[in-house]
C-alpha positions as CSV (number, residue, x, y, z in Angstrom):
1,M,-111.0,-74.3,21.5
2,T,-112.9,-73.1,18.5
3,A,-114.7,-75.9,16.7
4,T,-113.1,-77.2,13.5
5,R,-114.5,-75.5,10.4
6,G,-115.6,-78.3,8.1
7,R,-113.6,-81.4,7.1
8,L,-109.8,-81.4,7.8
9,R,-107.6,-81.7,4.8
10,S,-105.8,-84.8,6.3
11,A,-109.1,-86.6,6.2
12,D,-108.7,-87.0,2.5
13,W,-105.8,-89.3,3.3
14,F,-107.0,-91.0,6.5
15,D,-110.8,-91.1,6.3
16,A,-111.6,-91.6,2.6
17,E,-112.1,-94.5,0.3
18,P,-111.4,-97.7,2.3
19,K,-108.5,-99.1,0.3
20,T,-106.7,-95.8,0.1
21,S,-107.2,-94.9,3.8
22,F,-106.1,-98.4,4.7
23,I,-102.8,-97.9,2.9
24,H,-102.2,-94.4,4.4
25,R,-103.0,-95.4,8.0
26,S,-101.3,-98.7,7.8
27,W,-97.9,-97.3,6.8
28,M,-98.2,-94.5,9.4
29,R,-98.4,-97.3,12.0
30,I,-94.8,-98.2,11.3
31,E,-93.9,-95.1,13.4
32,G,-96.2,-96.2,16.2
33,V,-99.0,-93.9,15.4
34,P,-102.1,-95.1,17.4
35,D,-105.7,-95.4,16.4
36,H,-106.9,-92.1,17.9
37,A,-104.4,-90.2,15.7
38,F,-106.9,-90.8,12.8
39,D,-110.0,-89.6,14.7
40,G,-110.1,-86.1,13.2
41,R,-107.2,-84.5,15.0
42,P,-105.3,-81.8,13.1
43,V,-102.1,-83.1,11.5
44,I,-99.4,-80.6,11.9
45,G,-96.3,-80.6,9.8
46,I,-93.1,-79.4,11.4
47,C,-90.8,-78.2,8.5
48,N,-87.3,-78.6,9.9
49,T,-84.3,-76.9,8.2
50,W,-81.9,-78.6,10.7
51,S,-78.6,-79.6,9.2
52,E,-75.0,-80.0,10.4
53,L,-74.1,-78.1,7.2
54,T,-76.1,-75.2,8.5
55,P,-74.5,-74.5,11.9
56,C,-77.0,-71.7,12.7
57,N,-79.8,-74.2,12.7
58,A,-77.9,-77.1,14.4
59,H,-80.1,-76.9,17.5
60,F,-83.4,-77.3,15.6
61,R,-83.9,-81.0,16.7
62,D,-84.5,-79.7,20.2
63,L,-86.8,-77.0,19.0
64,A,-88.8,-79.5,16.9
65,E,-89.3,-81.7,20.0
66,M,-90.7,-78.7,21.9
67,V,-93.1,-77.9,19.0
68,K,-94.2,-81.6,19.1
69,R,-94.9,-81.3,22.8
70,G,-97.1,-78.3,22.2
71,V,-99.0,-79.9,19.3
72,L,-99.7,-83.1,21.3
73,E,-100.8,-81.1,24.3
74,A,-103.3,-79.2,22.2
75,G,-104.7,-82.3,20.6
76,G,-102.9,-82.4,17.3
77,V,-100.7,-85.0,15.6
78,P,-97.1,-83.6,14.9
79,L,-95.2,-85.0,11.9
80,E,-91.7,-83.6,11.4
81,F,-90.3,-83.5,7.9
82,P,-87.0,-82.3,6.4
83,V,-86.4,-79.9,3.6
84,M,-83.1,-78.8,2.0
85,S,-81.2,-76.5,4.4
86,L,-79.1,-73.5,3.4
87,G,-75.9,-72.8,5.4
88,E,-75.0,-69.2,4.6
89,A,-71.4,-69.5,5.8
90,I,-70.6,-72.7,3.9
91,M,-72.6,-73.2,0.7
92,R,-71.2,-72.3,-2.7
93,P,-71.6,-70.3,-4.9
94,T,-74.3,-68.6,-2.7
95,T,-77.3,-69.7,-0.8
96,M,-79.4,-67.2,-2.7
97,L,-79.1,-69.5,-5.8
98,F,-81.1,-72.1,-3.8
99,R,-83.7,-70.0,-2.0
100,N,-86.2,-70.6,-4.7
101,L,-85.4,-74.4,-4.8
102,V,-86.1,-74.7,-1.1
103,S,-89.3,-72.8,-1.5
104,M,-90.4,-75.4,-4.1
105,D,-89.3,-78.2,-1.8
106,V,-91.4,-76.8,1.0
107,E,-94.4,-76.0,-1.2
108,E,-94.5,-79.5,-2.7
109,S,-93.8,-81.3,0.6
110,I,-96.8,-79.5,2.2
111,R,-99.1,-80.0,-0.8
112,A,-98.2,-83.7,-1.3
113,N,-98.8,-84.8,2.3
114,P,-101.7,-85.0,4.7
115,L,-101.1,-81.8,6.6
116,D,-103.6,-79.4,8.0
117,G,-101.2,-76.8,9.3
118,V,-97.4,-76.2,9.4
119,V,-94.8,-74.9,11.7
120,L,-91.7,-73.6,10.0
121,L,-88.4,-73.9,11.9
122,A,-86.0,-71.4,10.2
123,G,-83.1,-69.3,11.3
124,C,-80.1,-68.9,8.9
125,D,-80.6,-66.2,6.3
126,K,-82.4,-67.9,3.4
127,T,-84.2,-70.6,5.4
128,T,-86.7,-68.1,6.6
129,P,-87.8,-66.5,3.3
130,S,-87.6,-69.8,1.4
131,T,-89.8,-71.8,3.8
132,L,-92.2,-69.0,4.1
133,M,-92.5,-68.5,0.4
134,G,-93.3,-72.2,0.0
135,A,-95.8,-72.2,2.8
136,V,-97.6,-69.1,1.7
137,S,-98.0,-70.6,-1.8
138,C,-100.0,-73.4,-0.2
139,D,-101.9,-71.2,2.2
140,L,-102.5,-73.7,5.0
141,P,-102.4,-72.3,8.6
142,T,-98.7,-71.5,9.2
143,L,-96.6,-70.3,12.1
144,V,-92.9,-69.6,12.1
145,V,-90.5,-70.4,14.9
146,S,-87.1,-68.8,14.4
147,G,-84.0,-70.3,15.9
148,G,-82.8,-67.2,17.6
149,P,-79.5,-65.4,17.6
150,M,-76.2,-66.5,19.1
151,L,-75.0,-65.1,22.4
152,N,-72.7,-62.0,22.0
153,G,-69.2,-62.7,20.9
154,K,-66.5,-61.8,23.5
155,F,-63.0,-60.7,22.5
156,R,-60.5,-59.1,24.8
157,G,-63.0,-57.5,27.1
158,R,-65.6,-56.3,24.6
159,D,-68.5,-57.6,22.5
160,I,-67.9,-58.5,18.9
161,G,-70.6,-59.3,16.3
162,S,-70.7,-62.0,13.7
163,G,-70.1,-60.7,10.2
164,T,-69.7,-57.1,11.1
165,D,-66.5,-57.6,13.0
166,V,-65.3,-60.3,10.5
167,W,-65.3,-57.6,7.8
168,R,-63.5,-55.2,10.1
169,F,-60.9,-57.7,11.3
170,S,-60.3,-58.8,7.7
171,E,-59.5,-55.3,6.6
172,E,-57.3,-54.8,9.7
173,L,-55.4,-57.9,8.9
174,R,-54.9,-56.9,5.2
175,A,-53.7,-53.5,6.3
176,G,-51.2,-55.0,8.8
177,R,-52.9,-53.6,11.9
178,M,-53.9,-57.0,13.2
179,T,-51.7,-60.1,13.5
180,E,-52.6,-63.6,12.3
181,H,-52.6,-64.7,16.0
182,E,-55.1,-62.0,17.0
183,F,-57.3,-62.8,13.9
184,A,-57.4,-66.5,15.0
185,E,-58.1,-65.6,18.6
186,A,-61.1,-63.4,17.5
187,E,-62.4,-66.3,15.3
188,A,-62.5,-68.6,18.4
189,C,-64.3,-65.9,20.4
190,M,-67.1,-65.0,18.0
191,S,-69.5,-67.9,17.8
192,R,-70.1,-69.0,21.4
193,S,-73.5,-70.7,21.2
194,A,-76.1,-72.1,19.0
195,G,-78.0,-69.7,16.8
196,H,-77.7,-67.3,13.8
197,C,-75.7,-64.1,13.6
198,M,-76.3,-61.9,16.6
199,T,-75.9,-58.7,14.6
200,M,-78.8,-57.1,12.8
201,G,-77.8,-59.1,9.8
202,T,-80.1,-60.9,7.4
203,A,-81.1,-63.7,9.8
204,S,-82.1,-61.3,12.6
205,T,-83.8,-59.1,10.0
206,M,-85.8,-62.0,8.7
207,A,-86.9,-63.0,12.2
208,C,-88.0,-59.4,12.8
209,M,-89.7,-59.4,9.4
210,V,-91.8,-62.4,10.3
211,E,-92.8,-60.9,13.7
212,A,-93.7,-57.6,12.0
213,L,-95.8,-59.5,9.4
214,G,-97.7,-61.2,12.3
215,L,-96.5,-64.7,11.4
216,T,-94.9,-65.7,14.7
217,L,-95.7,-65.3,18.4
218,P,-95.0,-61.9,19.9
219,G,-91.4,-61.3,21.0
220,G,-90.2,-64.3,19.1
221,A,-87.7,-62.5,16.9
222,A,-85.0,-61.7,19.5
223,I,-84.9,-64.5,22.1
224,P,-81.3,-65.9,22.1
225,A,-81.0,-69.4,20.8
226,A,-79.4,-70.5,24.1
227,D,-82.1,-69.0,26.3
228,S,-84.7,-71.5,27.6
229,R,-87.4,-69.1,26.7
230,R,-86.7,-70.0,23.0
231,K,-87.8,-73.5,23.8
232,S,-90.9,-72.3,25.7
233,L,-91.9,-70.2,22.7
234,A,-91.5,-73.3,20.4
235,H,-93.8,-75.3,22.8
236,L,-96.4,-72.5,22.7
237,A,-96.2,-72.4,18.9
238,G,-97.1,-76.1,18.9
239,N,-100.2,-75.2,21.0
240,R,-101.1,-72.3,18.8
241,I,-100.8,-74.0,15.4
242,V,-103.5,-76.5,16.4
243,E,-105.8,-73.7,17.3
244,L,-104.9,-71.9,14.0
245,V,-106.1,-75.0,12.1
246,R,-109.3,-75.1,14.1
247,E,-109.9,-71.4,13.4
248,D,-108.9,-71.8,9.8
249,L,-106.6,-68.8,10.1
250,R,-104.4,-68.9,7.0
251,P,-101.6,-66.6,5.8
252,S,-103.9,-65.1,3.2
253,R,-105.9,-63.5,6.0
254,I,-102.8,-62.1,7.6
255,L,-100.6,-61.1,4.7
256,G,-102.5,-58.2,3.2
257,R,-101.0,-54.9,2.1
258,P,-101.0,-53.5,5.6
259,A,-98.8,-56.3,6.9
260,F,-96.2,-55.6,4.2
261,E,-96.2,-51.9,4.9
262,N,-95.7,-52.6,8.6
263,A,-92.7,-54.8,7.8
264,I,-91.1,-52.1,5.6
265,R,-91.4,-49.4,8.3
266,V,-90.2,-51.8,11.1
267,N,-87.2,-52.7,9.0
268,A,-86.2,-49.1,8.7
269,A,-86.4,-48.5,12.4
270,I,-84.3,-51.5,13.3
271,G,-81.6,-50.8,10.6
272,G,-82.4,-54.1,8.9
273,S,-80.5,-55.9,6.1
274,T,-80.7,-54.8,2.5
275,N,-81.5,-58.4,1.7
276,F,-84.9,-57.7,3.2
277,V,-85.9,-56.1,0.0
278,V,-85.6,-59.1,-2.4
279,H,-87.1,-61.4,0.2
280,L,-90.2,-59.3,1.0
281,L,-90.8,-58.6,-2.7
282,A,-90.7,-62.4,-3.4
283,L,-93.0,-63.1,-0.5
284,A,-95.5,-60.4,-1.7
285,G,-95.4,-62.0,-5.1
286,R,-96.4,-65.4,-3.6
287,A,-99.1,-63.8,-1.5
288,G,-100.6,-61.9,-4.5
289,V,-99.9,-58.5,-2.9
290,E,-98.8,-55.6,-5.1
291,L,-95.5,-54.3,-3.8
292,S,-92.8,-52.4,-5.7
293,L,-89.3,-51.2,-5.0
294,D,-90.6,-47.6,-4.7
295,D,-92.7,-48.7,-1.7
296,F,-89.5,-49.3,0.3
297,D,-88.4,-45.7,-0.4
298,R,-91.7,-44.1,0.1
299,L,-92.7,-45.9,3.3
300,G,-89.4,-46.4,5.0
301,S,-86.5,-44.4,3.7
302,R,-86.9,-41.4,5.9
303,L,-87.8,-43.1,9.2
304,P,-85.5,-42.8,12.2
305,L,-83.2,-45.5,13.3
306,L,-84.3,-46.6,16.8
307,V,-82.2,-49.7,17.4
308,D,-78.5,-49.2,18.1
309,L,-77.3,-52.5,16.8
310,M,-74.4,-53.5,14.6
311,P,-73.7,-52.9,11.7
312,S,-75.5,-49.5,12.1
313,G,-74.8,-49.2,15.8
314,R,-73.0,-50.6,18.9
315,F,-75.1,-53.4,20.4
316,L,-76.1,-57.0,19.5
317,M,-79.3,-59.1,19.4
318,E,-78.8,-60.4,23.0
319,D,-78.9,-56.8,24.2
320,F,-81.9,-56.1,22.0
321,Y,-83.9,-58.9,23.6
322,Y,-83.0,-57.8,27.1
323,A,-84.1,-54.3,26.2
324,G,-87.6,-55.5,25.2
325,G,-87.2,-56.6,21.7
326,L,-89.4,-55.9,18.7
327,P,-92.6,-55.2,20.6
328,V,-91.0,-52.0,22.0
329,V,-90.0,-50.9,18.5
330,I,-93.6,-51.5,17.3
331,R,-95.0,-49.4,20.1
332,E,-92.6,-46.6,19.2
333,L,-93.9,-46.7,15.6
334,E,-97.6,-47.2,16.4
335,H,-98.6,-43.9,14.9
336,L,-97.2,-45.1,11.6
337,L,-98.2,-48.7,11.6
338,H,-101.4,-50.6,10.8
339,M,-101.9,-51.6,14.4
340,D,-105.2,-53.4,13.6
341,A,-103.4,-55.9,11.3
342,L,-104.3,-59.5,12.2
343,T,-101.6,-61.9,13.4
344,V,-101.2,-65.6,14.1
345,T,-102.4,-65.1,17.7
346,G,-105.8,-64.3,16.3
347,R,-105.4,-60.8,17.8
348,S,-104.2,-57.5,16.3
349,L,-100.6,-56.2,16.3
350,D,-101.9,-53.6,18.8
351,A,-103.2,-56.2,21.2
352,N,-100.0,-58.3,20.9
353,T,-97.7,-55.4,21.9
354,A,-99.9,-53.4,24.3
355,G,-97.8,-52.2,27.3
356,A,-94.5,-53.6,26.0
357,P,-91.9,-52.1,28.3
358,C,-88.4,-50.9,27.3
359,H,-85.7,-51.8,29.8
360,D,-82.7,-50.1,28.1
361,R,-83.1,-46.8,26.2
362,E,-79.5,-47.0,25.0
363,V,-80.4,-50.0,22.9
364,I,-83.9,-49.1,21.8
365,R,-84.4,-45.3,21.5
366,P,-87.6,-43.3,21.7
367,F,-89.0,-42.2,18.4
368,G,-88.1,-38.6,19.1
369,E,-84.5,-39.4,20.2
370,P,-83.3,-41.8,17.5
371,V,-79.8,-43.1,16.7
372,Q,-80.1,-41.5,13.3
373,E,-82.8,-39.2,12.0
374,E,-83.2,-41.0,8.6
375,A,-82.1,-44.6,8.3
376,G,-84.3,-46.6,6.0
377,L,-83.1,-48.1,2.7
378,A,-82.9,-45.6,-0.2
379,V,-83.9,-46.6,-3.7
380,L,-81.7,-45.0,-6.4
381,R,-82.6,-44.5,-10.1
382,G,-80.8,-43.1,-13.1
383,N,-79.2,-44.2,-16.3
384,L,-77.1,-46.7,-14.4
385,A,-80.1,-48.2,-12.6
386,E,-83.1,-47.9,-14.8
387,D,-85.1,-50.3,-12.7
388,G,-83.5,-49.2,-9.4
389,A,-80.7,-49.9,-7.0
390,I,-80.6,-49.7,-3.2
391,I,-78.3,-48.4,-0.5
392,K,-78.3,-48.5,3.3
393,P,-77.5,-45.0,4.4
394,S,-77.3,-45.9,8.1
395,A,-74.3,-48.2,7.3
396,A,-72.6,-45.8,5.0
397,T,-70.1,-42.9,5.4
398,P,-72.2,-39.7,5.4
399,E,-69.6,-37.7,3.4
400,L,-69.9,-40.3,0.6
401,L,-73.6,-40.2,0.2
402,Q,-73.2,-37.5,-2.4
403,H,-70.1,-38.3,-4.5
404,R,-68.7,-38.2,-8.0
405,G,-65.7,-40.2,-8.9
406,R,-63.8,-42.2,-11.6
407,A,-64.9,-45.8,-12.1
408,V,-62.5,-48.6,-11.4
409,V,-64.2,-51.6,-13.1
410,F,-64.0,-55.3,-12.4
411,E,-65.7,-57.4,-15.0
412,D,-66.4,-60.3,-12.6
413,I,-65.5,-61.6,-9.1
414,E,-62.4,-63.4,-10.4
415,E,-60.9,-60.2,-11.8
416,L,-61.7,-58.5,-8.5
417,Q,-59.9,-61.1,-6.6
418,A,-56.9,-61.1,-9.0
419,R,-56.5,-57.3,-9.0
420,I,-57.8,-55.7,-5.8
421,D,-54.4,-56.2,-4.0
422,D,-52.2,-55.2,-6.9
423,P,-50.0,-52.3,-5.8
424,D,-50.2,-51.0,-9.4
425,L,-54.0,-50.8,-9.5
426,D,-54.9,-47.3,-10.8
427,V,-57.1,-46.3,-7.9
428,D,-57.4,-43.6,-5.2
429,E,-59.9,-43.1,-2.4
430,S,-62.1,-40.8,-4.6
431,C,-62.7,-43.5,-7.1
432,V,-65.9,-45.6,-7.5
433,L,-65.3,-49.4,-7.4
434,V,-67.6,-51.2,-9.9
435,L,-68.2,-55.0,-9.9
436,K,-70.1,-56.6,-12.8
437,G,-71.5,-60.1,-13.2
438,A,-72.8,-60.5,-9.6
439,G,-76.5,-60.4,-10.2
440,P,-79.2,-63.1,-10.3
441,R,-78.2,-64.5,-13.6
442,G,-74.6,-63.3,-13.6
443,Y,-73.1,-65.0,-10.6
444,P,-75.5,-67.1,-10.8
445,G,-77.5,-66.5,-7.7
446,M,-76.8,-62.8,-6.8
447,A,-74.1,-63.4,-4.3
448,E,-73.1,-61.3,-1.3
449,V,-70.0,-59.8,-2.9
450,G,-71.2,-56.2,-3.2
451,N,-69.2,-54.9,-0.3
452,L,-66.0,-55.0,-2.3
453,P,-62.8,-55.0,-0.1
454,M,-60.7,-51.8,0.0
455,P,-57.8,-52.0,-2.4
456,K,-54.9,-53.2,-0.3
457,K,-52.7,-50.1,-0.9
458,L,-55.6,-47.8,0.2
459,A,-56.4,-50.0,3.2
460,E,-52.8,-49.8,4.3
461,A,-53.0,-46.0,4.0
462,G,-56.0,-45.9,6.3
463,V,-58.9,-45.7,3.9
464,R,-61.9,-47.4,5.5
465,D,-64.7,-46.7,2.9
466,M,-65.3,-45.9,-0.8
467,V,-68.3,-45.8,-3.0
468,R,-68.9,-49.3,-4.4
469,I,-71.5,-50.4,-7.0
470,S,-72.6,-53.8,-8.1
471,D,-75.6,-55.8,-9.2
472,G,-75.0,-58.2,-6.3
473,R,-76.0,-58.2,-2.7
474,M,-74.1,-57.8,0.5
475,S,-74.3,-59.6,3.9
476,G,-76.7,-57.9,6.2
477,T,-73.9,-57.8,8.7
478,A,-71.8,-55.7,6.4
479,Y,-71.4,-51.9,6.2
480,G,-70.1,-49.2,3.9
481,T,-71.2,-46.9,1.1
482,V,-72.3,-49.7,-1.0
483,V,-74.9,-49.5,-3.9
484,L,-76.5,-52.9,-4.4
485,H,-79.1,-54.8,-6.5
486,T,-78.5,-52.6,-9.6
487,S,-81.2,-53.5,-12.0
488,P,-81.2,-54.6,-14.8
489,E,-78.0,-56.5,-14.0
490,S,-75.0,-56.5,-16.2
491,A,-75.5,-60.1,-17.4
492,V,-78.7,-59.2,-19.2
493,G,-77.3,-56.0,-20.7
494,G,-78.2,-53.4,-18.1
495,T,-76.2,-50.2,-18.3
496,L,-73.8,-51.5,-15.6
497,A,-72.5,-53.9,-18.3
498,L,-71.3,-50.8,-20.3
499,V,-69.3,-49.0,-17.6
500,Q,-65.6,-48.7,-18.5
501,N,-62.5,-47.7,-16.5
502,G,-62.3,-43.9,-16.2
503,D,-66.0,-43.2,-16.6
504,E,-67.5,-40.7,-14.2
505,I,-70.2,-41.9,-11.9
506,E,-72.3,-39.7,-9.6
507,L,-74.1,-41.0,-6.5
508,D,-76.7,-38.7,-5.0
509,V,-78.5,-40.4,-2.2
510,R,-80.5,-37.4,-1.1
511,G,-81.7,-36.9,-4.7
512,R,-82.0,-40.7,-5.2
513,G,-79.8,-40.6,-8.2
514,L,-77.2,-42.9,-9.7
515,H,-75.8,-41.6,-13.0
516,L,-73.2,-42.6,-15.4
517,H,-71.8,-39.5,-17.1
518,V,-71.3,-40.9,-20.5
519,A,-73.1,-39.5,-23.6
520,D,-76.1,-41.4,-24.9
521,E,-74.3,-41.8,-28.3
522,E,-71.4,-43.5,-26.7
523,L,-73.6,-45.8,-24.6
524,N,-75.5,-46.8,-27.7
525,R,-72.2,-47.6,-29.4
526,R,-71.1,-49.7,-26.4
527,R,-74.4,-51.5,-26.3
528,A,-74.3,-52.4,-29.9
529,A,-70.9,-54.0,-29.3
530,W,-71.9,-55.8,-26.1
531,T,-72.3,-59.6,-26.1
532,P,-74.0,-61.5,-23.3
533,P,-71.7,-63.7,-21.2
534,P,-71.9,-67.5,-21.7
535,P,-74.2,-69.5,-19.4
536,H,-72.6,-70.9,-16.2
537,D,-74.2,-74.3,-16.6
538,S,-76.3,-75.9,-19.3
539,R,-78.1,-78.5,-17.1
540,G,-80.0,-79.1,-13.9
541,Y,-81.3,-76.6,-11.4
542,V,-78.8,-73.9,-12.4
543,R,-80.1,-73.9,-16.0
544,L,-83.7,-73.7,-14.7
545,Y,-82.7,-70.8,-12.4
546,V,-80.9,-68.8,-15.1
547,E,-83.8,-69.3,-17.5
548,H,-86.6,-68.2,-15.1
549,V,-85.2,-66.0,-12.4
550,Q,-86.5,-62.5,-12.3
551,Q,-84.5,-59.3,-11.7
552,A,-83.7,-57.8,-8.3
553,H,-86.4,-55.2,-8.4
554,L,-89.0,-58.0,-8.7
555,G,-87.6,-60.1,-5.9
556,V,-85.4,-62.7,-7.7
557,D,-88.2,-65.3,-7.6
558,F,-89.0,-67.6,-10.5
559,D,-91.4,-66.1,-13.0
560,F,-93.6,-69.3,-12.8
561,L,-94.0,-69.2,-9.0
562,R,-95.6,-65.8,-8.5
563,G,-99.1,-66.2,-7.0
564,A,-100.4,-68.8,-4.7
565,S,-101.1,-72.3,-5.9
566,G,-103.1,-73.6,-3.0
567,A,-102.9,-77.0,-1.4
568,V,-105.4,-79.0,-3.4
569,V,-104.1,-82.3,-4.8
570,R,-106.5,-83.5,-7.6
571,R,-105.3,-87.0,-8.0
572,E,-104.9,-90.0,-5.7
573,A,-101.7,-91.7,-4.8
574,H,-103.1,-95.2,-5.7
């Protein structure tokens, strides 16, 4: 192993002034820590987002034990610690409200304790970006172990995907084409094992993002949670984090501009979640890397879709892993990527993926024979989105990517829920559904409500898609012609707040336009009459969030958290 560079950070706790070191070492002995744990061995924190309230991460106790084995085997001292977990399917009003809170929890837990390096155990959607944002802010050697996707769902002889088929089945139920009994049967068939969504939703996208950035071991994104190789990878991660400390290989050496450009291009090729945008922007802000919304369009919007996974395709993450996983995609994109980018292995992205074989060309296509010719996220601008909005063309109806229609407006989620099934709703399939009050401040938390359901009377008539616009997000497992992240949001007075029923809205994805056809004089009159909505809460974390959260085009982080803080603690505990 490479010799330790200088004094370990943990020595400031365990090998410092006698009284202080006595206190720290003595209380650690409560847990049976022996003498030799204080002889200069790297102390590795295992940041665990396990919780029974986060079913996707419910197997993390086992993964933590595997990481500990690896740390001990490599000569380190593993110390597991909990942080707030975020269960996407359960928490209200939205886990995005708490992403920044968890990042603060992780950052302060790392900084306040005698850690030399950290392994992040993350899986469910926001647990990956939140823990990574906190760790990058501290900039100690860091390695991510994702929890892995569930096994494929099985329903009546075919595979079904979490999220994607939920939205489809829900619409079928509302339209009367699926019975309550069939709906309940599908529910029991979908989640068959530990792990996060097995579609290319946000959780799978985040795991791929981490691998593309070089922050996990090669091939780690796609291994199913139930596969024993997931445990083996956790063991190897425990080995490697000790070496990272000895090499002093920190995130700041890995997360340069090239790594972020790689992630954007890889996300386009896999058909990744729209949520990728706000999370990568926030992470770049923590890492001190200049990244803008336009970079996502310039670098990734016109790349081919190579991975045939739901919601943009047919297969699921289990199939993706058996086909060869992300290393195959990286090799297909090698002429577009910074293959010399450094990773946590201490080697380049090129070295990590050399010779990666593809075992199923139906699942992972060659660059020249894609699923779709252009599939990346498109950034839209216009008077309805001065600071930008995004759409995922690969999950949209091609005929709707250029469309002009009459606005049907819902002022907030409660009005949507109250009116969407009303048979007297003045709507037809050419209309544009508009939802306000779903942005960072407006919800609060920028909830995944942007994929508005079809009006019931249209769903019953067979309508499967319409243009929908909001300042919210949508699940990475969702699909449709859905414009998201409209910025500035309606709650802060963006033009979205001024849209009225009957206004004409034009979507032009090819021309990257989103325009409200209302005269400037009329918009000025409406703006003068507009008043901001009252705050949702006047105390606690929600108040902090609303007062400091940034808009979607900046990553929805807190304004006071941009830029790394480091891990130095300048005052003693006693």
